[in-house]
Every structure is written in C-alpha cells, then in structure tokens.
C-alpha positions as CSV (number, residue, x, y, z in Angstrom):
1,M,-60.8,30.1,-49.0
2,T,-59.0,27.4,-51.1
3,K,-56.6,30.0,-52.4
4,Y,-55.6,31.0,-48.8
5,F,-55.3,27.4,-47.7
6,L,-52.9,26.6,-50.6
7,L,-50.9,29.7,-49.8
8,L,-50.5,28.6,-46.2
9,L,-49.6,25.1,-47.3
10,T,-46.9,26.4,-49.6
11,I,-45.5,28.6,-46.8
12,V,-45.4,25.7,-44.4
13,A,-43.9,23.3,-46.8
14,T,-41.3,25.9,-47.9
15,S,-40.3,26.5,-44.3
16,F,-39.9,22.8,-43.6
17,T,-37.7,22.4,-46.7
18,W,-35.5,25.4,-45.9
19,L,-35.1,24.1,-42.3
20,S,-34.2,20.6,-43.3
21,C,-32.5,20.8,-46.7
22,N,-30.5,24.0,-47.0
23,N,-27.3,22.0,-46.6
24,P,-27.9,18.7,-48.6
25,I,-25.5,15.8,-48.2
26,G,-22.8,16.3,-45.7
27,P,-22.2,17.1,-42.0
28,Y,-25.0,19.3,-40.9
29,K,-24.7,22.3,-38.5
30,P,-24.5,21.0,-34.9
31,V,-28.1,21.9,-34.1
32,I,-29.6,20.1,-31.1
33,W,-33.2,19.3,-31.5
34,T,-35.5,19.4,-28.4
35,Q,-38.1,17.0,-27.4
36,A,-40.9,19.2,-28.7
37,E,-39.3,19.7,-32.1
38,M,-38.9,15.9,-32.7
39,Q,-42.7,15.4,-32.4
40,S,-43.2,16.9,-35.9
41,L,-41.3,14.1,-37.6
42,V,-42.3,10.8,-39.1
43,I,-39.7,8.1,-38.3
44,P,-39.6,5.3,-40.9
45,A,-36.2,4.0,-39.7
46,V,-34.3,3.5,-36.4
47,W,-31.0,1.9,-35.5
48,A,-29.4,1.5,-32.1
49,A,-26.2,0.1,-30.6
50,G,-24.8,0.8,-27.1
51,N,-25.5,4.4,-26.2
52,V,-26.0,5.6,-29.9
53,I,-29.4,5.8,-31.6
54,A,-29.8,6.9,-35.2
55,V,-33.1,7.7,-36.8
56,G,-34.2,8.5,-40.3
57,A,-37.0,11.0,-40.4
58,A,-39.2,13.1,-42.7
59,L,-41.0,16.3,-42.2
60,P,-44.6,16.4,-43.3
61,L,-45.0,17.9,-46.8
62,S,-41.2,17.8,-47.2
63,S,-39.2,16.2,-50.0
64,C,-36.3,15.7,-47.6
65,V,-34.9,12.9,-45.4
66,L,-33.3,13.9,-42.1
67,I,-30.8,11.8,-40.2
68,F,-30.6,12.4,-36.4
69,R,-28.3,10.9,-33.8
70,S,-28.7,10.7,-30.0
71,T,-26.0,9.6,-27.5
72,D,-28.2,10.1,-24.3
73,N,-30.9,7.6,-24.9
74,G,-33.2,9.9,-26.8
75,S,-33.3,12.9,-24.5
76,T,-31.6,15.2,-27.1
77,W,-30.9,14.7,-30.9
78,Q,-28.5,16.2,-33.3
79,M,-29.2,16.4,-37.0
80,T,-26.1,15.0,-38.7
81,D,-27.3,15.1,-42.3
82,S,-30.1,16.3,-44.5
83,I,-30.7,14.8,-47.9
84,H,-32.8,16.7,-50.4
85,V,-34.4,14.0,-52.5
86,N,-34.9,16.4,-55.5
87,N,-31.1,16.5,-55.8
88,H,-31.2,12.9,-57.0
89,D,-34.5,13.0,-59.0
90,P,-35.7,16.3,-60.4
91,N,-39.1,14.8,-61.0
92,T,-39.7,14.0,-57.3
93,S,-43.0,15.5,-56.1
94,L,-43.5,17.2,-52.8
95,W,-45.9,14.5,-52.0
96,T,-43.7,11.5,-52.8
97,P,-43.4,9.2,-49.8
98,I,-39.8,9.2,-48.5
99,G,-38.2,6.1,-47.0
100,I,-35.0,5.3,-45.3
101,T,-33.4,2.1,-43.8
102,F,-30.3,1.3,-41.8
103,I,-27.8,-1.5,-41.3
104,Y,-24.5,-1.8,-39.5
105,S,-21.7,-3.8,-41.0
106,G,-18.6,-3.1,-39.1
107,P,-17.0,-0.7,-39.2
108,Y,-19.7,1.2,-41.2
109,L,-23.3,2.2,-40.7
110,F,-25.2,2.3,-43.9
111,A,-28.3,4.3,-44.8
112,G,-30.5,3.5,-47.8
113,L,-32.8,6.0,-49.3
114,A,-36.1,5.4,-51.2
115,G,-38.7,7.7,-52.7
116,G,-37.0,9.7,-55.3
117,G,-34.0,8.0,-56.9
118,G,-32.4,6.2,-54.0
119,S,-28.9,6.2,-52.7
120,I,-26.7,4.4,-50.2
121,Y,-24.7,6.5,-47.7
122,R,-22.0,5.3,-45.4
123,S,-20.8,6.5,-42.0
124,S,-17.6,5.3,-40.1
125,D,-18.5,7.2,-36.9
126,Y,-21.9,5.7,-36.0
127,G,-23.9,8.2,-38.0
128,M,-22.2,11.5,-37.1
129,T,-20.9,12.1,-40.6
130,W,-21.9,10.6,-43.9
131,S,-20.5,10.2,-47.4
132,D,-21.8,8.9,-50.7
133,N,-18.4,9.1,-52.4
134,G,-17.8,5.7,-54.0
135,V,-20.7,4.1,-52.2
136,S,-23.6,5.6,-54.2
137,S,-26.6,3.5,-54.9
138,P,-26.3,0.2,-56.9
139,E,-27.0,1.2,-60.5
140,S,-28.9,-0.6,-63.2
141,S,-29.2,0.9,-66.7
142,G,-28.1,4.2,-65.3
143,D,-31.0,4.5,-62.8
144,R,-30.7,4.8,-59.1
145,P,-33.1,2.3,-57.6
146,D,-35.0,3.0,-54.3
147,I,-33.3,1.1,-51.4
148,L,-35.9,-0.6,-49.3
149,S,-34.0,-2.9,-46.9
150,F,-30.6,-4.3,-45.9
151,C,-29.3,-7.7,-44.7
152,N,-25.9,-9.2,-43.8
153,A,-25.0,-12.8,-44.7
154,D,-21.9,-14.8,-45.4
155,G,-19.6,-11.8,-45.8
156,F,-22.0,-9.9,-48.1
157,I,-24.1,-6.8,-47.6
158,F,-27.4,-7.2,-49.4
159,A,-29.6,-4.2,-50.4
160,V,-33.2,-4.9,-51.5
161,A,-34.4,-2.4,-54.1
162,D,-37.3,-1.7,-56.4
163,Q,-35.2,-3.2,-59.2
164,G,-34.1,-6.4,-57.4
165,V,-31.5,-7.5,-54.8
166,F,-28.0,-6.1,-54.9
167,R,-25.0,-7.3,-53.0
168,S,-21.6,-5.9,-52.0
169,S,-18.5,-7.9,-50.8
170,D,-16.3,-4.8,-50.2
171,N,-18.3,-2.8,-47.5
172,G,-20.4,-1.0,-50.0
173,T,-17.8,0.3,-52.3
174,S,-19.2,-1.6,-55.3
175,W,-22.5,-3.4,-55.9
176,S,-23.8,-6.0,-58.3
177,L,-27.4,-7.0,-59.2
178,S,-28.6,-10.6,-58.7
179,S,-29.1,-12.3,-62.0
180,V,-32.6,-13.3,-61.2
181,G,-34.4,-11.6,-58.3
182,P,-37.7,-10.6,-56.7
183,Y,-38.3,-7.2,-58.2
184,G,-40.2,-4.7,-56.2
185,C,-39.4,-6.5,-53.0
186,G,-39.3,-4.7,-49.7
187,G,-37.4,-6.7,-47.1
188,L,-34.7,-9.2,-46.4
189,A,-33.8,-11.8,-43.8
190,N,-31.4,-14.8,-43.6
191,I,-30.8,-18.1,-41.9
192,G,-27.1,-18.5,-42.3
193,T,-26.4,-18.3,-46.0
194,I,-30.0,-18.8,-47.0
195,L,-31.7,-15.5,-48.0
196,F,-35.4,-14.6,-47.9
197,A,-37.1,-11.6,-49.6
198,F,-40.7,-10.5,-50.0
199,T,-42.6,-8.5,-52.6
200,G,-45.8,-6.6,-52.3
201,S,-47.8,-9.0,-54.4
202,D,-45.8,-12.1,-55.3
203,G,-45.1,-13.7,-52.0
204,I,-41.7,-14.7,-50.5
205,Y,-38.6,-15.6,-52.4
206,R,-35.6,-17.7,-51.3
207,S,-32.0,-17.8,-52.4
208,M,-29.6,-20.7,-51.7
209,N,-26.6,-19.2,-53.4
210,N,-26.0,-15.8,-51.8
211,G,-28.5,-13.9,-53.9
212,L,-27.4,-15.0,-57.4
213,S,-30.7,-16.6,-58.1
214,W,-34.1,-16.7,-56.4
215,S,-37.3,-18.9,-56.4
216,V,-40.7,-18.4,-54.9
217,V,-41.3,-20.4,-51.7
218,F,-44.6,-18.7,-50.5
219,D,-46.8,-17.9,-53.4
220,T,-49.3,-15.5,-52.1
221,S,-50.6,-12.0,-52.6
222,L,-50.4,-11.1,-48.9
223,D,-49.2,-7.6,-48.1
224,F,-45.9,-8.4,-46.4
225,Q,-44.1,-5.6,-44.5
226,G,-41.2,-7.3,-42.6
227,L,-39.0,-10.4,-42.3
228,A,-36.9,-11.6,-39.4
229,S,-35.3,-14.9,-38.3
230,I,-34.5,-16.6,-35.0
231,G,-32.5,-19.8,-35.1
232,N,-33.8,-22.0,-38.0
233,K,-37.1,-20.1,-38.2
234,V,-38.0,-17.3,-40.5
235,F,-40.9,-14.9,-39.8
236,A,-42.9,-12.7,-42.1
237,G,-45.1,-9.9,-41.0
238,A,-48.2,-8.9,-43.1
239,F,-50.5,-6.0,-43.1
240,G,-54.2,-6.9,-43.1
241,K,-57.0,-8.6,-41.1
242,P,-56.7,-11.8,-39.0
243,L,-56.7,-14.1,-42.0
244,T,-54.6,-11.9,-44.3
245,G,-52.3,-10.1,-41.8
246,G,-50.3,-10.8,-38.7
247,V,-47.2,-12.9,-38.5
248,F,-46.3,-16.1,-40.4
249,V,-43.5,-18.6,-39.6
250,S,-41.6,-21.2,-41.4
251,S,-39.5,-23.9,-39.6
252,D,-38.3,-25.6,-42.8
253,Y,-36.4,-22.9,-44.5
254,G,-39.4,-21.4,-46.2
255,T,-40.9,-24.5,-47.7
256,S,-44.1,-24.2,-45.6
257,W,-45.7,-21.4,-43.6
258,T,-48.3,-21.2,-40.8
259,H,-49.8,-18.4,-38.8
260,A,-47.9,-17.4,-35.6
261,D,-50.0,-14.7,-34.2
262,S,-51.8,-16.0,-31.0
263,G,-52.3,-13.0,-28.8
264,L,-51.6,-10.5,-31.6
265,T,-54.7,-8.3,-31.4
266,D,-53.6,-6.0,-34.3
267,H,-52.8,-7.7,-37.6
268,T,-51.7,-4.5,-39.3
269,V,-48.0,-5.4,-39.0
270,E,-45.8,-2.5,-40.3
271,T,-42.4,-3.8,-39.1
272,L,-40.9,-7.0,-37.7
273,I,-37.5,-7.4,-36.0
274,A,-35.7,-10.1,-33.9
275,D,-33.3,-9.4,-31.0
276,G,-31.8,-12.5,-29.6
277,A,-34.6,-14.9,-28.7
278,N,-37.2,-12.1,-28.8
279,L,-39.4,-11.1,-31.7
280,Y,-41.0,-7.6,-32.0
281,A,-43.9,-6.5,-34.2
282,G,-44.9,-2.9,-34.8
283,T,-48.5,-2.3,-35.8
284,L,-50.8,0.6,-36.4
285,S,-51.8,0.5,-32.7
286,G,-48.5,-0.1,-30.9
287,S,-45.9,-2.8,-30.4
288,F,-46.0,-6.5,-29.5
289,I,-43.4,-8.9,-28.3
290,S,-43.0,-12.7,-28.5
291,T,-40.5,-14.5,-26.3
292,N,-41.3,-18.0,-27.6
293,S,-40.6,-17.8,-31.4
294,G,-44.0,-16.5,-32.3
295,A,-46.1,-19.1,-30.4
296,S,-47.7,-16.3,-28.5
297,W,-47.6,-12.5,-28.4
298,S,-48.2,-9.9,-25.7
299,Y,-48.8,-6.2,-26.0
300,V,-46.0,-3.8,-25.1
301,S,-48.1,-1.2,-23.3
302,T,-46.8,2.2,-22.5
303,G,-49.7,3.2,-20.3
304,S,-50.0,6.4,-22.2
305,S,-51.7,8.0,-25.2
306,T,-48.8,6.6,-27.4
307,D,-50.4,3.2,-27.3
308,S,-52.5,4.2,-30.4
309,L,-49.6,5.4,-32.5
310,A,-48.6,3.7,-35.7
311,V,-45.2,2.0,-35.2
312,L,-43.1,2.2,-38.4
313,S,-39.7,1.0,-37.1
314,L,-38.1,-0.8,-34.2
315,A,-34.7,-1.3,-32.7
316,V,-33.4,-2.7,-29.4
317,S,-30.4,-1.2,-27.4
318,N,-29.3,-1.2,-23.8
319,S,-32.5,-3.1,-22.7
320,S,-34.7,-0.4,-24.3
321,L,-37.0,-0.6,-27.2
322,V,-36.5,2.2,-29.7
323,V,-39.8,2.9,-31.5
324,G,-40.2,5.1,-34.6
325,T,-43.8,6.3,-35.1
326,D,-45.8,8.7,-37.2
327,D,-45.4,11.1,-34.3
328,G,-41.8,11.1,-33.3
329,V,-39.4,8.7,-31.5
330,W,-40.1,6.9,-28.2
331,I,-37.7,5.0,-26.0
332,Y,-39.2,2.3,-23.7
333,P,-37.2,0.4,-21.0
334,L,-38.1,-3.2,-21.5
335,S,-37.6,-4.0,-17.8
336,Q,-40.9,-2.0,-17.2
337,R,-42.9,-3.7,-19.9
338,S,-46.5,-4.3,-19.1
339,N,-49.0,-6.4,-21.1
340,T,-52.0,-4.3,-20.3
341,K,-53.1,-1.0,-21.8
342,G,-53.7,1.5,-19.1
343,S,-50.6,0.6,-17.1
344,T,-48.9,3.4,-15.1
345,N,-45.6,2.6,-16.8
346,K,-44.3,5.4,-18.9
347,W,-42.1,5.9,-21.9
348,A,-38.8,7.7,-21.8
349,Q,-40.0,10.0,-24.5
350,T,-38.7,12.5,-27.1
351,K,-41.8,14.7,-26.8
352,K,-43.9,16.0,-24.0
353,E,-46.8,13.9,-22.8
354,E,-50.1,15.0,-24.2
355,P,-52.6,16.2,-21.7
C-alpha cells in the first residue's frame, strides 16, 4: 500500500512541476487560469495597485514559485513567470518551503524569493514580464540568501534576508550588506528614516542610520511574523497565544512596547500591513482590521466558509482587501465589511464557493 501511495505522490508532484516549471525564469505562455485552478495554490504574497493584482504562489509538493497577475479584480489570472527553485540551489528538496515577497518602488515591482537560494526579480510593467539580469539577489560570500521582506525608506530599497539586511540605492541594480544587522530576520518597517526589523528569536532591531548598523530595542523570544507603521507608531504581529501572540505597538520609536490587541480573538498573527490609517492582521482563522491604530480590532467576516482559512498575505487596492490564503486568493470589497461571522456578505472570489 505504501509503495502505491508513494508512486501516486511522485506522479502528482511531477505533474505539478511540469505544469509550473517547464519554462523557468522569463515570460510564461499566456495561459489564463480559471477560478477553479487557482484553488490548488498556496499564496504567501500579494501586491495590488489600481486594477492590477500580483500574487506569488506555490503548488503543493512543488519546488516552484509561480507569479500570477490579474487586471480584472481577481476574476481571471495569467501566469507571468515560473521560477524553478532547483535552478538556483541543486540541493533544494521537494519539501522545502517556498516563500516570495513583493515591493513596488517606482517604476519597478520587485519580487524576492526564499526557500532554495533566493533571488530578486524586477518588473517594469507591473508584473507582466520579469528579469533577474543585473538585479540578482544580494550576495555574501558567494551565496544567494533567502529574501524574506522588503521596505522603502529615504531613497533606499531594503531587502531583509537570512544573512542580514541589504540595501540598494539604484533601483535594485546593486546591493550592499549592512555592516551589523539582525541575521535571520523576517520583516521590515520604517518610520521616516528609522528602520525596524524582527528575527525569529532575538526580538526587534532598530537602525537610525539607513541600515548601516542595528541595535536591539525589544529583547524577547516572541515569534514575530510582521511589522507595519502608521504615523509615529510601529506595530509588530506575533504568532502565539494571548500573552505570547497578537499585536504589539510602540509609540516611542521602539523604545517600549505594549499589547494592542483588544478585540483580536485570534493571536496567531501571520501577516500585518498598514493602509493609510487602517491596520490589517491576517491570522490562522481570517483577517482583522483596526481603524484606531491598534486600540481595538474587529473581525473582517466574509460570511462564508473562508472565515476559517489561514491568511498568509494581505494587500489593499481599489477599496478591496486582497487576501492570500492556504487555499487560493480572495478579494473582499471593504465597503461590505461585517464584524460578525455568519454575515450574508460574500467575497468576490477566485474559486467556487464550497457547498
């Protein structure tokens, strides 16, 4: 029985890999994916601006990252690139977690890859075509680090990686490594020229000189998953229980931190973003919004079975919340937001509603 299961698993994985990676790095064939096809994807990254939405996706049991783009608010998607991770790291396992992150720094959209010898790709047409010529990953000792997050500040693009924090002053053509940095960090945020970064076990770091040097400002072993800023406040989302997870806030540039999670009923925060005066948190059981700088939170209910999905990435565009989950992409008009599970409001969705 085990033999037949492994054979089936191999066939499925091989099929996924052939579908997604037979044309690595470069403009993909103009295949339009339907709503039903998108539901097989895990979406660790989303980016949105105007009518354009870009997502970074991964097929289960696949060592590939797929980049999709939609220009009709998520109704249809076109695969614009496929990146076979094994092209960058021959030792990458089929089971290696794949990650991707986006940032826009006009006139370019950047995509950073993690999980197999990362790279940075650049697009000048909002994600339709991509190139890594001259903008490959920041290099340290000949290795390509995994790119985990991006941030813009003071004319620089910052890329957080497993080897530290890199920065570029020429739109990603060249990168330099901070002389002293938070190694193994996973996220960035800024208040003006002040940068913040977190690590998985060493707390939150701050840089006052554009990333040249860093110091710890929140010495804790909390499992942080996201950083965001609004005005003079910086927020950190952590994965855990009520005392070890949720959202933390600092109003003094990182010197002191307090809980900011009143109304946040799920403290397993996977992602945290700010859009204007609003703060959004993605958790293992849906999304939450705060309209008062984290003083209180309310549930963004869809009124459907998607309320229980794990939210891995968030973006806001055209008054809609773009949500990347472990079960596809979902587009929610914020004007129809309800705070109560069981509402009749529905998502504009990229997959058919489950019965």
